[in-house]
N, C-alpha and C positions, 0 to 999 in steps of 0.2 A: 391577413396574419394569424392574429392569437389562433384562430381556427387548425392552421396548418402547423404550428408549432405544438400544440397539447399531444397530437397522437405521436409525433416524431420524438418529444421527450419521453412519452408513456414508454413506448418502445424500443429507446436505446437501453444500451448495454449498461453506460454507464449513467442510470436513472436510479438513485438509491432508493426510490419510494414508491418502486413496484406493488401493487397493490392498495396504494392509498390513494381516494379522490383528492381532485385539487383544481383549481381554477387558477390560468392564468391572470395575475392583478396589474403588472406592471411591464414594458419591456423599454430597458434601455438602451438605446444605438450608439452604439460607441463605432466610430471610422477609425480603421486601419490606416497609419502613415502610409504614403505610395499611392494608396488606391485612388482611381479613378473618381474626379467631383461628380457631382447629380449631373450636370450638362450633357456628359460623353455621350458619344455615338456608338463608342468599342462594345466589340461585344462583352468584355466583363463589365458589367456597368457598376458594381460598388462589392466593399469586401469589409464586412462588420462584424464587431462583435457583440452582440445582444443578449444583454445582463436581462433576463426572466426572472421572476417573482412569480414563486409561485405560494397558494395559499391550501394548506390543507380542509378538510372536514374540521379537523379538532382544533382549527384555527393557527397550527404552528407556519410559521411561512422559510421559504430558502430559497436564495439566489443561483441559479443554474447558468454558465455562460456559453452561450450558443454563436462558435463561428460560423458567418455564414456568405459565402458565394452568391452573389445574385447578379444573372447573367440576359439579354434582351431578346435570348433565345435558348432552347433547351441544348442540354449537354450531353452527348452519348457516350460518354467517356465517364460520364458521374451521375448517369441514372441512378446507380445503385445508393446514391447518399442524397440523393433526392429529397430536399425537405416537404418543397409544394411550389403551387405557384401562383402569384395575384396579380393584383394592381396598384401599382405608386402611383401619388400624386403625380413627382415631379419625373419618372425614369417611363411610366408607361406600363404594361404588363411585362412583369418578371418572374424565370426562374430560379427559383433559391436551391443551393447545396450547401451539404456540411463541407464546409472549408477545409476543413483536416485532411480531405481526401483529394482535394484540388492544386494540384501542386503549383499553378498562377497565384492562388493566392497564399500559398504557405509561405511562398520565397517572399511576401511583404515581410512576414514575418521576420526570418533572416535577416534581411534587410536591415529592418526594426532593430534589431540587435547592435547591425556592425555599426551602425548609422548613430546609435540612442538614438533614434526618431523620436517622438512627442509631439501630442494634440493637447487642445485645452483639457484634455480629462482622460487622456491616457499617455504612458510611459514607459521608453525599452532602457535598458538600463545593461549596461555591459561592463564585467569584470576587468580592471586594469591587465594589460597582456596577455589578451581571450587571444586566441586566435582559430579561422575557423572560414570552409571556404563558401561568400556568398553566393555562390552559383552550383551549391549541390544539389540536386535531385531530392524531394522528399519521398518518402515512403512511409507509410503509416502500417502502424504494430497492429497487430488483429487479438494478443492476448492480452490489452490491459483491460481492467473492468471498473475501476470508478472515474477515470481519469481516461485521457486520450493523448496517445505518446506518438511522436514524426520522426523519424531518422532523417539526417541531410547528409547525403553519401554513405562513408564510412567514420565520420570523425566528429559528429556533435548529433546532440538528441534532444529534442525539446517535449516536454510535457507543460500539454494544458488542463488545468485543475477545473473540472467541470462545475462541483457547485464550491462554492466560491462565498468567503467570510471575510468580514471586515477585519482587520488583523496583520500579521506579519503570521505568511505561512509557514510551519515549521520546517518545511524541506528547503524553501530558501533560508530559510535562519540559521538552518543546522549546513547544509552545504556550504554556504559562504561564508561561515565560521572555519569551519573544518581547510576547507581550500586555504583560506588567510593563512590556517596554522601550518598550512604543509600536512596535516593529516595525512600516511598512504592507501588510506582504507575507505575512500570515499573517491568517484569519478569527479574531477575538477569541474566547477562552477565556473560559464563562461557569462552567462547574463541572467535575467529576469525582468517579467512584465507586470507592470500596474495599472491600475486605475483610482482615479481620484473622484467619486461620486457622492454627492449628498453626508458629507460628513470629511474630517480630520483624518478618520484610518482609511488607510490603502485598500481596495482591493487586490488582492497579488492575484494575477491571472494565470503564470506559467513561468514554466524553469527552462530554463537551455543552458544541458552539460557535456562533458567528455562522453564520446559514446564510445565503450572498448569494445571492435570488432570482432577481437580474438577471444575474448572473455565465455567461458561455461558456466550456466545456469547450475548455480548450486544445487536446487530443484532435480533437473535433471542426469547430475552425476547420482546423486542418492537414487535416485531412480534406475538410470544402469549398474551400477553396483548390488541392486536387488534381483534385478534379472539374472543376475550374472550368479548369485547365489541359489536363486529358484531352479537354475538351469543345471546348474552342479549339487541339488537338494544331498545330497549322500556326505555332504560337508559343512561342517563347521562354518560360521562368518567369518573369522580369521584367517580360516583356510583357501575361502574361496578367492579366485585371483582378482576379483573386484573390490576387494573387500575395502572399505571409504572411511576406515577410523582413521589411520592419519590424516586424510582430508577434516576429518572432523574435527579431530584435534588443533590443527595449525586454526580451522576456523575460529573456534575456542579464544585461540590467542588473539586475531583479530580485532574480535568481538572487544576483549579484555582493550586492544590498545585502546579501541574506537572511544572506548567507554573512559577509558581517559586522557585524552583529546575533548571531547565534551566538558569531561570537569575541569578541564584549566580551559578551556572559555565560557564557559558559564555558572552561574552562581550554582551551590548545593546549598543545602538545607540539612539539618539534623532532627532527625524524626526521634519523641521523647513516645510517653504512656497515652500522652494524650491524641497525639496523629498515629501511633498503630492502631488506638483503639477505634480512631474512625476509616482507617486502614480496614480492620474487623469487620467492624459494619457493613462499611460499601462491600464486602466480599459476602458476608452474609444475605446483604438485604440482593442484591442479583439471583445468590441461591433461591430463594425463596420467590421471587418474580417468576423465574426460571421452569418450577414445580408446574409452573400453571402451564404452561406452553410443553413441556415434559414429564409427565407423569411418571415416567420410566425412573426417572432421579430417586424417588421418594426411598426409595430399600437403602440409598446410599446417604440421606440426605445427614441421618445424626455425625456418621464419623467425617462427612466434610465438614458443619457447623464446627466439631472440634478441631479440627486443623485450623479453619479460620478464628478461632478462639482463642489457641494457642497465641496468632500472631501479636494477640492483647494485652496476654503475658510473658512476650519476650523479655528476658532481664537484661537487654543492651540494648543502646538507641542505632536509630539507623541511620547509615548519609544518604538523603536524596538528592539526585541529580537529574540535567534533560539526559532523556534516551531515547532508543525509536520509537518504541513503542507500540510497534507491529512486526516484530521480528520475527521473519521464518525461512526458511531455507530460499524459497522464489525470493526475500530479496536480498540474496548475495550471487554472487560473482567471480567464478576462479581467473584469475588472469594467468600467466606464464610467471609472474612475478610473488602474486601473490591474494587474499583476498580481500575483495571488494565489497562492501555497505551500500547499496541503496535504496531509496522511497523511506524516505524520511517526515513523509506527510503524517503518518500516525494513524490509529484506526477512523478513518473519514467519516464512520456512526458519529463519533464523537464531535461534544464543541471544541472549538479551536482554543478556549482559553486551558481547559481538561487537556488537549494535545501537548499543548507547551508546558506544563506541570514540571515540575521535579519527581522522580518518583524511585521506586527503588530500583537498582542496577538487574536485581535476581528477576525481574519482570521478563527481560529480554532474555536471560538464560533458559525461563522458563518458557518460555514463546518458541524457543529453538528446540526445546525438548520436546513440546509437542507436534512441533515438527519433523523432527526424528517418527516419533510413532505416527503420524499418517501416514509416512512414506511406506512404510514398513504394512501398516494394514490395507492401503492399497495397493499395495505392491501383492499381498498376497490374493487378494481379493480379485484382482487381475489375473495372476495366475489360476487361481480355483477356476475364473470364468474360462478361459482361453484353454485349457485344458480338461475343462469340464469333470474333472476330478478332486474331490475336496477328501482332500490329504490331513490327517492329525499333524503329522510332522511341519506343513507348512505352518503351521498355526508357532511351533514353538522355531523355527528358523527364524519367522519375522521377531518373531519377541528378543530372541537370540539377536539380531541385529540391531534391535532399536537400543538394547540395552547398550550393547558395546559402541553403538557411537554417542550415544547421549553421554555416556561414562567417557570416553573420549574428549566429546567435546569440554565438557566439565574439567578433566584434568588441561586440558589448554587454557580456561580462561584460567584458573587458577594458576597456571604457571605464568600467564601474561597480566594478572590483576596481583600477584601477590598476596594473595585472600581465601582465605580457607572459606569453603561453602558453608552458605546460612542455610541449614536445611531445613528449620521451618519455614521461613519466608520463601525460599523455594516449593517448598510442597505445597506449600498454600498458593503461591503466584500459579503455578501448572493447573491445580485446581477447577483455582478461578476462569483462568482459558479456557480450560475443557469443559465447563458451564455454559461458557457463551458460546462455544462450539456447538454442543448440544443443541438448543437454542434455535445457532441456523441451522446443522443441518434439519432440525425437526422440519423448519419453517420452508428451506429449499431443495435441499437434497436427502431426505426420508433415507434412500437408500448406504448413504453413510454414516447415519445417527450412531448405529452402534460402535464406530470409532471411538468417539466421546464418552459414550456408554462405558464402555470398557476399559478403559483410561479412569474415569472417575470410581469405578469400584475394585480397582487396584490404587487407587491414592486415599478412597476412605477406608483401605484395611492399614492406611498407616499412622490413623488415629488411635 
């Protein structure tokens, strides 16, 4: 079994350890409630969650969740989701498939939520008054990166966390708290599933929440605005028919209200000089580490260190609270009523306790500002590639669009929060995010590396 699981995990889109050598040291099987038992002769033999422990060459370990449908014969419709085939001591020769692609299997998860199904190790939880159609057919979404999401009909969405860590997952924790508080800027929570194995802390495996069928993705709306702008290249961003600034301002207001909601339901902290010095040290440390991977940053290093050092010398305390942690346009949805914020898991590469730690709300604002910059620069690159024409005016248009929308977003945020912009913190967080982006692009998408490098050049000039 482990011989087939390893290549499946290595090549999966959601696997976060690509390029690292590992061995599978343990596979813990959890049987999904409602599945056939081991004596069945039905075509569907077993539906399980295989909790697979990986150990990398450096000794680090991670647990990945692999939901599996076992069949007593091959299933042509599931050929694209085949994990492998092997002999089972009780069932004989089995064909194993990724259960998230299997309608018959995913229906067990939906029934589990509806009936709050439990086994000795697995428990489904349902939010009181949550309503969803247990007969809805599932459709797996292909855009997910680090997890797997399945839509049931047009009303509910299940996300399965692929890499799992003992403790409360911030997405479940935050969405549950904001749903109970009636916050209008998150899709409602319907339920969640967790497991208890080898200890008191649960392994939270997945979440079921409201699916916003008619909502539009914030990233796609921004790109549509930019396409319109480049098509009317003789106009300024404020003059183009697809001007996004009013939506950016509304989004800033929504993020401010989301932050206010988080501050009401979770404890806050006050950061004094010691905490601010630690934040500055962390930012500078990440920059020093990044220089090894992206030596192109070296010319801006002095200016960036100065930005981070300014955090150390702030003349005021800073309120820290629960935040989104990985906020960008792709984590937003525009409905006919308002903006919604999704995906509160935080940066998956960070340890769970760090993702749940209070931080300044300006980190989220900085993430959105970096997202506007990415939208503008990627659209400019795509436009020049499609036209085959490198036009100096395109760069000016991209910068004008980005500046117009990030200013509108911050204006909306100030209106919604009643707070003046903390320029020192905001600039430092934006630079810290761009450093992270530069390392990521250098390792994964070198063609995009100029985007964060350009941002770092502009930000370093602020020092």
